[in-house]
N, CA, C and O of each residue as an XYZ file, in Angstrom:
764
protein
N     157.744   -116.235    -65.925
C     156.666   -115.322    -65.573
C     155.979   -115.757    -64.273
O     155.581   -114.920    -63.464
N     155.846   -117.067    -64.085
C     155.156   -117.574    -62.901
C     155.927   -117.230    -61.624
O     155.319   -116.939    -60.593
N     157.252   -117.262    -61.688
C     158.050   -116.926    -60.516
C     157.992   -115.435    -60.215
O     158.075   -115.029    -59.056
N     157.852   -114.629    -61.242
C     157.695   -113.192    -61.046
C     156.385   -112.901    -60.321
O     156.346   -112.033    -59.449
N     155.330   -113.601    -60.662
C     154.036   -113.447    -60.000
C     154.137   -113.872    -58.534
O     153.587   -113.209    -57.655
N     154.840   -114.974    -58.273
C     155.033   -115.431    -56.894
C     155.794   -114.369    -56.096
O     155.430   -114.056    -54.962
N     156.854   -113.817    -56.698
C     157.674   -112.823    -56.006
C     156.882   -111.562    -55.690
O     156.853   -111.122    -54.540
N     156.245   -110.982    -56.687
C     155.475   -109.747    -56.482
C     154.317   -110.000    -55.518
O     154.014   -109.164    -54.666
N     153.675   -111.153    -55.661
C     152.573   -111.485    -54.764
C     153.022   -111.610    -53.319
O     152.351   -111.107    -52.418
N     154.146   -112.271    -53.087
C     154.617   -112.494    -51.715
C     155.195   -111.226    -51.092
O     155.041   -111.007    -49.891
N     155.850   -110.398    -51.882
C     156.499   -109.199    -51.333
C     155.504   -108.058    -51.139
O     155.510   -107.407    -50.094
N     154.656   -107.808    -52.124
C     153.793   -106.634    -52.085
C     152.321   -106.949    -51.820
O     151.734   -106.406    -50.884
N     151.732   -107.799    -52.615
C     150.283   -108.018    -52.557
C     149.865   -108.749    -51.288
O     148.974   -108.288    -50.575
N     150.487   -109.864    -51.003
C     150.155   -110.663    -49.818
C     151.307   -110.646    -48.834
O     151.740   -111.698    -48.363
N     151.802   -109.475    -48.524
C     152.921   -109.343    -47.591
C     152.583   -110.066    -46.299
O     151.515   -109.864    -45.721
N     153.489   -110.897    -45.859
C     153.239   -111.782    -44.720
C     152.926   -110.993    -43.450
O     152.164   -111.469    -42.609
N     153.494   -109.808    -43.295
C     153.258   -109.006    -42.095
C     152.090   -108.052    -42.285
O     151.188   -108.001    -41.448
N     152.098   -107.304    -43.366
C     151.141   -106.216    -43.530
C     149.800   -106.632    -44.135
O     148.824   -105.890    -44.019
N     149.731   -107.784    -44.767
C     148.465   -108.241    -45.331
C     147.917   -109.465    -44.616
O     146.705   -109.608    -44.455
N     148.816   -110.351    -44.186
C     148.365   -111.585    -43.545
C     148.563   -111.555    -42.038
O     148.135   -112.477    -41.344
N     149.195   -110.523    -41.522
C     149.372   -110.272    -40.091
C     150.045   -111.419    -39.353
O     149.652   -111.759    -38.237
N     151.047   -112.010    -39.965
C     151.890   -113.007    -39.318
C     153.240   -112.353    -39.032
O     153.745   -111.582    -39.848
N     153.810   -112.653    -37.898
C     155.103   -112.082    -37.531
C     154.993   -110.686    -36.951
O     155.914   -109.880    -37.085
N     153.878   -110.397    -36.312
C     153.667   -109.068    -35.743
C     154.601   -108.803    -34.551
O     155.048   -107.672    -34.356
N     154.894   -109.834    -33.760
C     155.767   -109.643    -32.581
C     157.130   -109.075    -32.969
O     157.525   -108.047    -32.420
N     157.875   -109.704    -33.900
C     159.149   -109.082    -34.279
C     158.952   -107.777    -35.043
O     159.807   -106.893    -34.993
N     157.834   -107.652    -35.745
C     157.562   -106.422    -36.487
C     157.479   -105.236    -35.535
O     158.025   -104.170    -35.821
N     156.807   -105.411    -34.421
C     156.681   -104.322    -33.457
C     157.842   -104.281    -32.466
O     158.222   -103.206    -32.001
N     158.407   -105.446    -32.139
C     159.400   -105.511    -31.083
C     160.833   -105.270    -31.502
O     161.621   -104.757    -30.708
N     161.196   -105.625    -32.726
C     162.598   -105.552    -33.147
C     162.841   -104.371    -34.085
O     163.967   -104.166    -34.539
N     161.823   -103.610    -34.372
C     161.952   -102.555    -35.373
C     162.307   -101.196    -34.784
O     161.889   -100.168    -35.317
N     163.067   -101.173    -33.697
C     163.482    -99.899    -33.116
C     164.535    -99.204    -33.962
O     164.535    -97.980    -34.087
N     165.444   -100.002    -34.547
C     166.539    -99.452    -35.351
C     166.646   -100.226    -36.654
O     166.281   -101.400    -36.721
N     167.140    -99.573    -37.671
C     167.298   -100.222    -38.968
C     168.311   -101.351    -38.875
O     168.132   -102.390    -39.511
N     169.368   -101.169    -38.099
C     170.407   -102.205    -37.999
C     169.850   -103.488    -37.389
O     170.140   -104.578    -37.882
N     169.062   -103.378    -36.329
C     168.483   -104.591    -35.743
C     167.437   -105.199    -36.660
O     167.288   -106.420    -36.706
N     166.717   -104.371    -37.384
C     165.732   -104.882    -38.339
C     166.417   -105.625    -39.479
O     165.923   -106.659    -39.930
N     167.526   -105.117    -39.940
C     168.264   -105.796    -41.007
C     168.810   -107.132    -40.530
O     168.779   -108.113    -41.273
N     169.311   -107.181    -39.294
C     169.805   -108.440    -38.738
C     168.704   -109.468    -38.599
O     168.891   -110.633    -38.949
N     167.562   -109.048    -38.094
C     166.426   -109.958    -37.952
C     165.941   -110.411    -39.320
O     165.575   -111.573    -39.492
N     165.933   -109.521    -40.280
C     165.493   -109.866    -41.640
C     166.400   -110.917    -42.265
O     165.918   -111.853    -42.905
N     167.698   -110.770    -42.085
C     168.639   -111.755    -42.613
C     168.454   -113.119    -41.971
O     168.486   -114.144    -42.652
N     168.262   -113.127    -40.665
C     168.053   -114.393    -39.964
C     166.743   -115.051    -40.393
O     166.690   -116.269    -40.569
N     165.690   -114.257    -40.562
C     164.402   -114.802    -41.002
C     164.507   -115.340    -42.419
O     163.953   -116.397    -42.721
N     165.206   -114.631    -43.289
C     165.379   -115.100    -44.663
C     166.030   -116.477    -44.678
O     165.570   -117.378    -45.379
N     167.078   -116.635    -43.919
C     167.812   -117.893    -43.874
C     166.954   -119.013    -43.289
O     166.827   -120.080    -43.891
N     166.372   -118.774    -42.128
C     165.597   -119.818    -41.456
C     164.307   -120.142    -42.203
O     163.932   -121.310    -42.303
N     163.626   -119.130    -42.728
C     162.358   -119.369    -43.422
C     162.576   -120.209    -44.676
O     161.780   -121.101    -44.970
N     163.633   -119.935    -45.407
C     163.917   -120.689    -46.626
C     164.278   -122.137    -46.301
O     163.777   -123.061    -46.942
N     165.136   -122.335    -45.317
C     165.520   -123.706    -44.947
C     164.340   -124.460    -44.335
O     164.112   -125.625    -44.657
N     163.594   -123.799    -43.456
C     162.464   -124.455    -42.794
C     161.402   -124.878    -43.802
O     160.842   -125.968    -43.689
N     161.123   -124.039    -44.774
C     160.128   -124.396    -45.790
C     160.615   -125.571    -46.629
O     159.829   -126.454    -46.972
N     161.887   -125.588    -46.958
C     162.440   -126.721    -47.715
C     162.285   -128.023    -46.944
O     161.798   -129.017    -47.484
N     162.698   -128.017    -45.683
C     162.648   -129.241    -44.872
C     161.208   -129.670    -44.603
O     160.879   -130.851    -44.716
N     160.357   -128.720    -44.250
C     158.970   -129.095    -43.940
C     158.219   -129.565    -45.177
O     157.375   -130.457    -45.085
N     158.514   -128.977    -46.332
C     157.869   -129.424    -47.571
C     158.248   -130.877    -47.863
O     157.388   -131.708    -48.156
N     159.533   -131.165    -47.780
C     159.994   -132.539    -48.034
C     159.421   -133.517    -47.012
O     158.999   -134.617    -47.367
N     159.407   -133.119    -45.765
C     158.860   -133.963    -44.701
C     157.377   -134.242    -44.937
O     156.913   -135.371    -44.778
N     156.653   -133.213    -45.312
C     155.213   -133.373    -45.563
C     154.943   -134.280    -46.760
O     154.122   -135.194    -46.685
N     155.643   -134.019    -47.868
C     155.369   -134.756    -49.107
C     155.829   -136.206    -49.056
O     155.180   -137.084    -49.624
N     156.944   -136.460    -48.380
C     157.540   -137.797    -48.459
C     157.402   -138.637    -47.193
O     157.731   -139.823    -47.207
N     156.923   -138.044    -46.099
C     156.739   -138.838    -44.883
C     155.303   -138.741    -44.366
O     154.634   -139.762    -44.203
N     154.826   -137.519    -44.107
C     153.507   -137.376    -43.494
C     152.366   -137.834    -44.405
O     151.507   -138.603    -43.973
N     152.348   -137.377    -45.645
C     151.254   -137.746    -46.559
C     151.259   -139.240    -46.889
O     150.204   -139.867    -46.796
N     152.396   -139.845    -47.271
C     152.372   -141.286    -47.567
C     151.974   -142.162    -46.373
O     151.392   -143.231    -46.558
N     152.285   -141.716    -45.156
C     151.955   -142.511    -43.982
C     150.563   -142.175    -43.423
O     150.142   -142.759    -42.425
N     149.856   -141.243    -44.058
C     148.531   -140.856    -43.595
C     148.551   -140.040    -42.313
O     147.580   -140.046    -41.556
N     149.639   -139.346    -42.068
C     149.791   -138.557    -40.848
C     149.705   -137.052    -41.128
O     150.321   -136.254    -40.422
N     148.959   -136.675    -42.134
C     148.837   -135.279    -42.533
C     148.283   -134.400    -41.403
O     148.585   -133.209    -41.339
N     147.487   -134.979    -40.530
C     146.895   -134.217    -39.431
C     147.931   -133.781    -38.398
O     147.636   -132.934    -37.555
N     149.133   -134.341    -38.447
C     150.214   -133.956    -37.532
C     151.099   -132.849    -38.112
O     152.159   -132.545    -37.566
N     150.662   -132.255    -39.210
C     151.474   -131.282    -39.929
C     151.918   -130.111    -39.050
O     153.107   -129.797    -39.001
N     150.996   -129.472    -38.367
C     151.342   -128.260    -37.622
C     152.332   -128.536    -36.495
O     153.336   -127.837    -36.363
N     152.055   -129.540    -35.694
C     152.954   -129.835    -34.577
C     154.317   -130.301    -35.078
O     155.346   -129.986    -34.480
N     154.317   -131.055    -36.179
C     155.581   -131.500    -36.762
C     156.377   -130.316    -37.283
O     157.590   -130.245    -37.085
N     155.707   -129.393    -37.942
C     156.388   -128.215    -38.479
C     156.972   -127.363    -37.347
O     158.082   -126.846    -37.474
N     156.238   -127.215    -36.251
C     156.745   -126.434    -35.113
C     158.015   -127.070    -34.564
O     158.997   -126.379    -34.291
N     157.989   -128.380    -34.407
C     159.167   -129.083    -33.892
C     160.350   -128.975    -34.855
O     161.487   -128.780    -34.427
N     160.081   -129.101    -36.144
C     161.142   -129.008    -37.151
C     161.753   -127.608    -37.148
O     162.975   -127.467    -37.203
N     160.924   -126.585    -37.085
C     161.430   -125.207    -37.082
C     162.280   -124.951    -35.839
O     163.356   -124.360    -35.929
N     161.798   -125.394    -34.688
C     162.572   -125.210    -33.453
C     163.904   -125.952    -33.522
O     164.936   -125.422    -33.112
N     163.880   -127.180    -34.041
C     165.119   -127.960    -34.167
C     166.076   -127.307    -35.166
O     167.282   -127.253    -34.922
N     165.550   -126.813    -36.286
C     166.400   -126.149    -37.272
C     167.061   -124.904    -36.706
O     168.244   -124.658    -36.943
N     166.305   -124.130    -35.969
C     166.876   -122.920    -35.380
C     167.990   -123.289    -34.409
O     169.036   -122.641    -34.388
N     167.771   -124.328    -33.605
C     168.809   -124.761    -32.670
C     170.047   -125.273    -33.401
O     171.174   -124.955    -33.019
N     169.838   -126.065    -34.453
C     170.969   -126.585    -35.230
C     171.738   -125.457    -35.901
O     172.969   -125.447    -35.884
N     171.021   -124.505    -36.492
C     171.679   -123.367    -37.138
C     172.476   -122.585    -36.111
O     173.593   -122.148    -36.389
N     171.915   -122.408    -34.933
C     172.618   -121.677    -33.883
C     173.900   -122.391    -33.464
O     174.936   -121.749    -33.298
N     173.843   -123.708    -33.291
C     175.024   -124.488    -32.902
C     176.081   -124.465    -33.998
O     177.266   -124.280    -33.721
N     175.650   -124.654    -35.245
C     176.593   -124.666    -36.366
C     177.253   -123.305    -36.529
O     178.466   -123.224    -36.724
N     176.463   -122.234    -36.452
C     177.036   -120.893    -36.584
C     178.013   -120.581    -35.458
O     179.022   -119.910    -35.677
N     177.724   -121.057    -34.274
C     178.605   -120.809    -33.131
C     179.971   -121.457    -33.355
O     181.001   -120.895    -32.984
N     179.970   -122.657    -33.969
C     181.224   -123.375    -34.219
C     181.932   -122.861    -35.471
O     183.140   -122.624    -35.449
N     181.185   -122.689    -36.558
C     181.778   -122.384    -37.859
C     182.111   -120.903    -38.021
O     183.200   -120.555    -38.477
N     181.178   -120.037    -37.651
C     181.374   -118.614    -37.891
C     180.971   -117.796    -36.660
O     179.869   -117.249    -36.614
N     181.850   -117.711    -35.674
C     181.524   -116.928    -34.471
C     181.142   -115.467    -34.746
O     180.255   -114.948    -34.068
N     181.777   -114.776    -35.721
C     181.338   -113.392    -35.973
C     179.888   -113.306    -36.463
O     179.137   -112.423    -36.049
N     179.504   -114.231    -37.346
C     178.116   -114.231    -37.823
C     177.170   -114.597    -36.687
O     176.082   -114.033    -36.576
N     177.578   -115.530    -35.850
C     176.772   -115.901    -34.690
C     176.594   -114.698    -33.764
O     175.498   -114.469    -33.252
N     177.650   -113.939    -33.548
C     177.559   -112.741    -32.714
C     176.657   -111.695    -33.359
O     175.896   -111.011    -32.675
N     176.751   -111.577    -34.690
C     175.929   -110.588    -35.391
C     174.443   -110.933    -35.292
O     173.615   -110.048    -35.074
N     174.100   -112.217    -35.451
C     172.700   -112.625    -35.366
C     172.225   -112.692    -33.922
O     171.069   -112.391    -33.622
N     173.129   -113.090    -33.030
C     172.884   -113.084    -31.602
C     171.490   -113.475    -31.163
O     171.106   -114.641    -31.252
N     170.736   -112.505    -30.690
C     169.422   -112.737    -30.099
C     168.349   -113.044    -31.147
O     167.269   -113.524    -30.805
N     168.640   -112.770    -32.410
C     167.624   -112.940    -33.439
C     167.286   -114.395    -33.718
O     166.134   -114.714    -34.012
N     168.268   -115.280    -33.631
C     167.991   -116.692    -33.910
C     166.976   -117.301    -32.943
O     166.024   -117.928    -33.406
N     167.127   -117.152    -31.637
C     166.092   -117.698    -30.750
C     164.722   -117.042    -30.950
O     163.693   -117.691    -30.756
N     164.701   -115.774    -31.333
C     163.429   -115.099    -31.575
C     162.675   -115.705    -32.755
O     161.445   -115.678    -32.788
N     163.403   -116.247    -33.714
C     162.768   -116.817    -34.896
C     161.971   -118.065    -34.546
O     160.997   -118.387    -35.225
N     162.372   -118.769    -33.494
C     161.654   -119.969    -33.093
C     160.195   -119.650    -32.800
O     159.312   -120.462    -33.078
N     159.937   -118.477    -32.241
C     158.568   -118.099    -31.896
C     157.921   -117.203    -32.945
O     156.824   -116.690    -32.722
N     158.570   -117.008    -34.067
C     158.022   -116.168    -35.122
C     157.008   -116.979    -35.929
O     157.374   -117.919    -36.635
N     155.746   -116.611    -35.819
C     154.694   -117.370    -36.499
C     154.742   -117.191    -38.016
O     154.107   -117.958    -38.739
N     155.470   -116.212    -38.507
C     155.590   -116.034    -39.951
C     156.308   -117.218    -40.586
O     155.967   -117.623    -41.697
N     157.294   -117.773    -39.897
C     158.038   -118.924    -40.430
C     157.098   -120.122    -40.570
O     157.085   -120.785    -41.608
N     156.322   -120.395    -39.539
C     155.354   -121.496    -39.597
C     154.274   -121.211    -40.630
O     153.889   -122.104    -41.386
N     153.791   -120.000    -40.669
C     152.747   -119.636    -41.627
C     153.187   -119.814    -43.066
O     152.426   -120.325    -43.888
N     154.396   -119.403    -43.379
C     154.902   -119.550    -44.748
C     155.099   -121.019    -45.092
O     154.807   -121.437    -46.213
N     155.588   -121.801    -44.146
C     155.770   -123.238    -44.397
C     154.435   -123.906    -44.714
O     154.370   -124.765    -45.593
N     153.378   -123.525    -44.017
C     152.049   -124.097    -44.275
C     151.462   -123.544    -45.570
O     150.878   -124.296    -46.351
N     151.609   -122.242    -45.808
C     151.091   -121.640    -47.045
C     151.787   -122.195    -48.282
O     151.169   -122.317    -49.340
N     153.063   -122.532    -48.158
C     153.811   -123.068    -49.300
C     153.244   -124.410    -49.752
O     153.336   -124.758    -50.929
N     152.662   -125.161    -48.830
C     152.054   -126.448    -49.208
C     150.790   -126.259    -50.011
O     150.452   -127.099    -50.845
N     150.086   -125.170    -49.771
C     148.812   -124.942    -50.442
C     148.914   -124.222    -51.766
O     147.893   -123.857    -52.348
N     150.111   -124.012    -52.250
C     150.275   -123.309    -53.528
C     149.713   -124.137    -54.667
O     149.875   -125.357    -54.706
N     149.051   -123.462    -55.592
C     148.494   -124.135    -56.763
C     149.626   -124.622    -57.659
O     150.556   -123.866    -57.941
N     149.562   -125.861    -58.107
C     150.612   -126.482    -58.927
C     151.966   -126.353    -58.239
O     152.968   -126.030    -58.877
N     151.987   -126.606    -56.943
C     153.195   -126.401    -56.163
C     154.242   -127.476    -56.381
O     153.926   -128.650    -56.575
N     155.470   -127.057    -56.345
C     156.606   -127.951    -56.381
C     157.571   -127.479    -55.307
O     157.368   -126.421    -54.711
N     158.602   -128.240    -55.059
C     159.577   -127.850    -54.056
C     160.229   -126.519    -54.428
O     160.409   -125.652    -53.573
N     160.578   -126.361    -55.688
C     161.223   -125.122    -56.120
C     160.307   -123.915    -55.915
O     160.761   -122.863    -55.465
N     159.024   -124.060    -56.242
C     158.083   -122.956    -56.045
C     157.881   -122.657    -54.566
O     157.766   -121.497    -54.171
N     157.837   -123.705    -53.750
C     157.670   -123.510    -52.309
C     158.861   -122.767    -51.714
O     158.688   -121.861    -50.899
N     160.060   -123.147    -52.119
C     161.268   -122.487    -51.608
C     161.339   -121.045    -52.113
O     161.719   -120.143    -51.366
N     160.979   -120.830    -53.367
C     160.978   -119.470    -53.913
C     159.932   -118.610    -53.217
O     160.164   -117.428    -52.964
N     158.779   -119.201    -52.907
C     157.740   -118.486    -52.165
C     158.241   -118.104    -50.773
O     157.998   -116.991    -50.308
N     158.939   -119.025    -50.110
C     159.487   -118.733    -48.779
C     160.517   -117.618    -48.858
O     160.512   -116.707    -48.029
N     161.405   -117.682    -49.851
C     162.400   -116.629    -50.039
C     161.713   -115.292    -50.290
O     162.077   -114.281    -49.688
N     160.726   -115.283    -51.172
C     160.002   -114.050    -51.503
C     159.251   -113.506    -50.294
O     159.220   -112.295    -50.075
N     158.654   -114.384    -49.517
C     157.936   -113.951    -48.316
C     158.889   -113.341    -47.297
O     158.546   -112.374    -46.616
N     160.086   -113.908    -47.196
C     161.060   -113.338    -46.259
C     161.580   -111.992    -46.760
O     161.924   -111.129    -45.952
N     161.640   -111.799    -48.065
C     161.998   -110.487    -48.613
C     160.896   -109.482    -48.278
O     161.183   -108.338    -47.926
N     159.631   -109.911    -48.388
C     158.508   -109.052    -48.005
C     158.535   -108.715    -46.526
O     158.245   -107.584    -46.139
N     158.889   -109.706    -45.685
C     159.033   -109.479    -44.247
C     160.117   -108.434    -44.003
O     159.936   -107.511    -43.210
N     161.248   -108.591    -44.695
C     162.366   -107.658    -44.537
C     161.963   -106.253    -44.975
O     162.279   -105.274    -44.298
N     161.274   -106.154    -46.096
C     160.837   -104.845    -46.589
C     159.948   -104.150    -45.560
O     160.166   -102.984    -45.231
N     158.955   -104.864    -45.061
C     158.043   -104.278    -44.076
C     158.787   -103.866    -42.807
O     158.560   -102.783    -42.268
N     159.669   -104.734    -42.342
C     160.397   -104.475    -41.098
C     161.336   -103.277    -41.230
O     161.390   -102.430    -40.339
N     162.065   -103.203    -42.324
C     163.035   -102.122    -42.500
C     162.338   -100.785    -42.766
O     162.780    -99.749    -42.268
N     161.263   -100.798    -43.539
C     160.507    -99.556    -43.767
C     159.921    -99.051    -42.450
O     159.997    -97.861    -42.142
N     159.338    -99.965    -41.677
C     158.757    -99.584    -40.380
C     159.832    -99.061    -39.429
O     159.606    -98.089    -38.708
N     161.004    -99.707    -39.426
C     162.100    -99.257    -38.564
C     162.584    -97.867    -38.965
O     162.886    -97.046    -38.099
N     162.660    -97.596    -40.253
C     163.115    -96.276    -40.692
C     162.104    -95.194    -40.309
O     162.485    -94.080    -39.950
N     160.832    -95.524    -40.385
C     159.809    -94.562    -39.963
C     159.885    -94.339    -38.455
O     159.755    -93.209    -37.985
N     160.097    -95.420    -37.694
C     160.202    -95.285    -36.228
C     161.412    -94.454    -35.833
O     161.339    -93.673    -34.885
N     162.531    -94.609    -36.548
C     163.702    -93.781    -36.254
C     163.409    -92.312    -36.521
O     163.836    -91.439    -35.766
N     162.684    -92.046    -37.591
C     162.304    -90.669    -37.906
C     161.369    -90.111    -36.835
O     161.489    -88.950    -36.442
N     160.437    -90.944    -36.366
C     159.468    -90.489    -35.364
C     160.107    -90.204    -34.007
O     159.558    -89.441    -33.212
N     161.271    -90.814    -33.734
C     161.969    -90.528    -32.480
C     162.373    -89.063    -32.404
O     162.462    -88.492    -31.317
N     162.615    -88.462    -33.553
C     163.038    -87.063    -33.601
C     161.871    -86.094    -33.788
O     162.046    -84.881    -33.671
N     160.692    -86.621    -34.077
C     159.529    -85.779    -34.347
C     158.939    -85.224    -33.056
O     159.041    -85.831    -31.990
N     158.332    -84.077    -33.181
C     157.654    -83.449    -32.042
C     156.202    -83.926    -32.035
O     155.352    -83.392    -32.747
N     155.943    -84.939    -31.215
C     154.612    -85.535    -31.145
C     153.930    -85.136    -29.844
O     154.600    -84.844    -28.854
N     152.603    -85.122    -29.843
C     151.894    -84.924    -28.577
C     152.234    -86.056    -27.614
O     152.492    -87.179    -28.047
N     152.236    -85.779    -26.343
C     152.640    -86.748    -25.326
C     151.812    -88.024    -25.396
O     152.351    -89.109    -25.181
N     150.547    -87.929    -25.685
C     149.676    -89.100    -25.743
C     149.910    -89.991    -26.957
O     149.436    -91.127    -26.989
N     150.631    -89.493    -27.950
C     150.871    -90.280    -29.173
C     152.250    -90.923    -29.194
O     152.526    -91.733    -30.079
N     153.110    -90.597    -28.266
C     154.455    -91.146    -28.264
C     154.440    -92.624    -27.907
O     153.615    -93.082    -27.116
N     155.377    -93.368    -28.512
C     155.527    -94.793    -28.188
C     154.556    -95.683    -28.946
O     154.450    -95.608    -30.170
N     153.856    -96.519    -28.210
C     152.981    -97.533    -28.800
C     151.873    -96.943    -29.671
O     151.644    -97.462    -30.763
N     151.171    -95.884    -29.248
C     150.084    -95.378    -30.099
C     150.531    -94.988    -31.511
O     149.888    -95.364    -32.491
N     151.624    -94.242    -31.617
C     152.074    -93.823    -32.947
C     152.602    -95.007    -33.741
O     152.449    -95.050    -34.961
N     153.229    -95.980    -33.056
C     153.724    -97.167    -33.754
C     152.578    -97.977    -34.350
O     152.673    -98.442    -35.486
N     151.505    -98.148    -33.599
C     150.346    -98.886    -34.116
C     149.665    -98.123    -35.249
O     149.204    -98.728    -36.217
N     149.600    -96.811    -35.131
C     149.013    -95.994    -36.187
C     149.825    -96.103    -37.476
O     149.261    -96.260    -38.559
N     151.146    -96.019    -37.353
C     152.021    -96.139    -38.527
C     151.927    -97.540    -39.131
O     151.912    -97.681    -40.353
N     151.864    -98.574    -38.294
C     151.728    -99.941    -38.802
C     150.423   -100.096    -39.580
O     150.396   -100.747    -40.625
N     149.353    -99.506    -39.079
C     148.073    -99.551    -39.790
C     148.140    -98.804    -41.112
O     147.592    -99.265    -42.113
N     148.800    -97.669    -41.126
C     148.937    -96.906    -42.375
C     149.806    -97.651    -43.394
O     149.529    -97.623    -44.594
N     150.854    -98.315    -42.907
C     151.675    -99.138    -43.802
C     150.853   -100.269    -44.407
O     150.968   -100.576    -45.594
N     150.029   -100.877    -43.577
C     149.169   -101.954    -44.061
C     148.214   -101.441    -45.134
O     147.999   -102.101    -46.150
N     147.646   -100.269    -44.905
C     146.767    -99.668    -45.909
C     147.526    -99.320    -47.189
O     146.991    -99.457    -48.289
N     148.758    -98.875    -47.045
C     149.574    -98.548    -48.221
C     149.821    -99.796    -49.058
O     149.749    -99.747    -50.286
N     150.112   -100.912    -48.402
C     150.345   -102.161    -49.126
C     149.047   -102.709    -49.712
O     149.087   -103.499    -50.655
N     147.909   -102.308    -49.178
C     146.631   -102.712    -49.748
C     146.471   -102.139    -51.161
O     145.711   -102.674    -51.968
N     147.175   -101.071    -51.451
C     147.138   -100.476    -52.784
C     147.695   -101.392    -53.860
O     147.407   -101.195    -55.040
N     148.484   -102.388    -53.482
C     149.034   -103.338    -54.443
C     148.062   -104.492    -54.734
O     148.391   -105.383    -55.517
N     146.886   -104.487    -54.125
C     145.972   -105.636    -54.160
C     145.627   -106.107    -55.568
O     145.525   -107.316    -55.777
N     145.448   -105.254    -56.510
C     145.068   -105.689    -57.848
C     146.241   -105.950    -58.778
O     146.050   -106.205    -59.967
N     147.450   -105.888    -58.241
C     148.647   -105.991    -59.057
C     148.843   -107.387    -59.653
O     149.240   -107.516    -60.811
N     148.570   -108.416    -58.879
C     148.795   -109.785    -59.352
C     147.485   -110.526    -59.411
O     147.456   -111.699    -59.785
């Protein structure tokens, strides 16, 4: 039951993009098409889950015992950047088709604040364990994917809509993002 609460909370109630406003750059920048949104979502799912695992272990077994907890943020940024680079190198050698499919999305994840935000939020979970932190990261990346793909599908629909000239492009995208955020606010009392 506790994992179900974590999942519903991370995907709907406290959606990392629409409720906590982390990862707005890829949310607005990569959501032109559903295919690119799906690719970015897959890359974020992979990196966010691995990054949270590594940063949790690093924090619990190195930073806290050595009294270096104040270096958490800078250490996490370096770890995330290194992980993204390692994943990129490994994918290039092991699976060139997957590397080609992810292409530009992997370097974009390095600057995605949602990955860092989830890694830090996972440490603050009540009665947290490594398994709960990793499940929270996975659930948060599913919430990121949901928001990104829904927004991309709406943007594709809006490309065909007859809009006033002043509402085309950025204005309508920001309006739709705000409405999506309000829609997800409806889940607030769920968990």
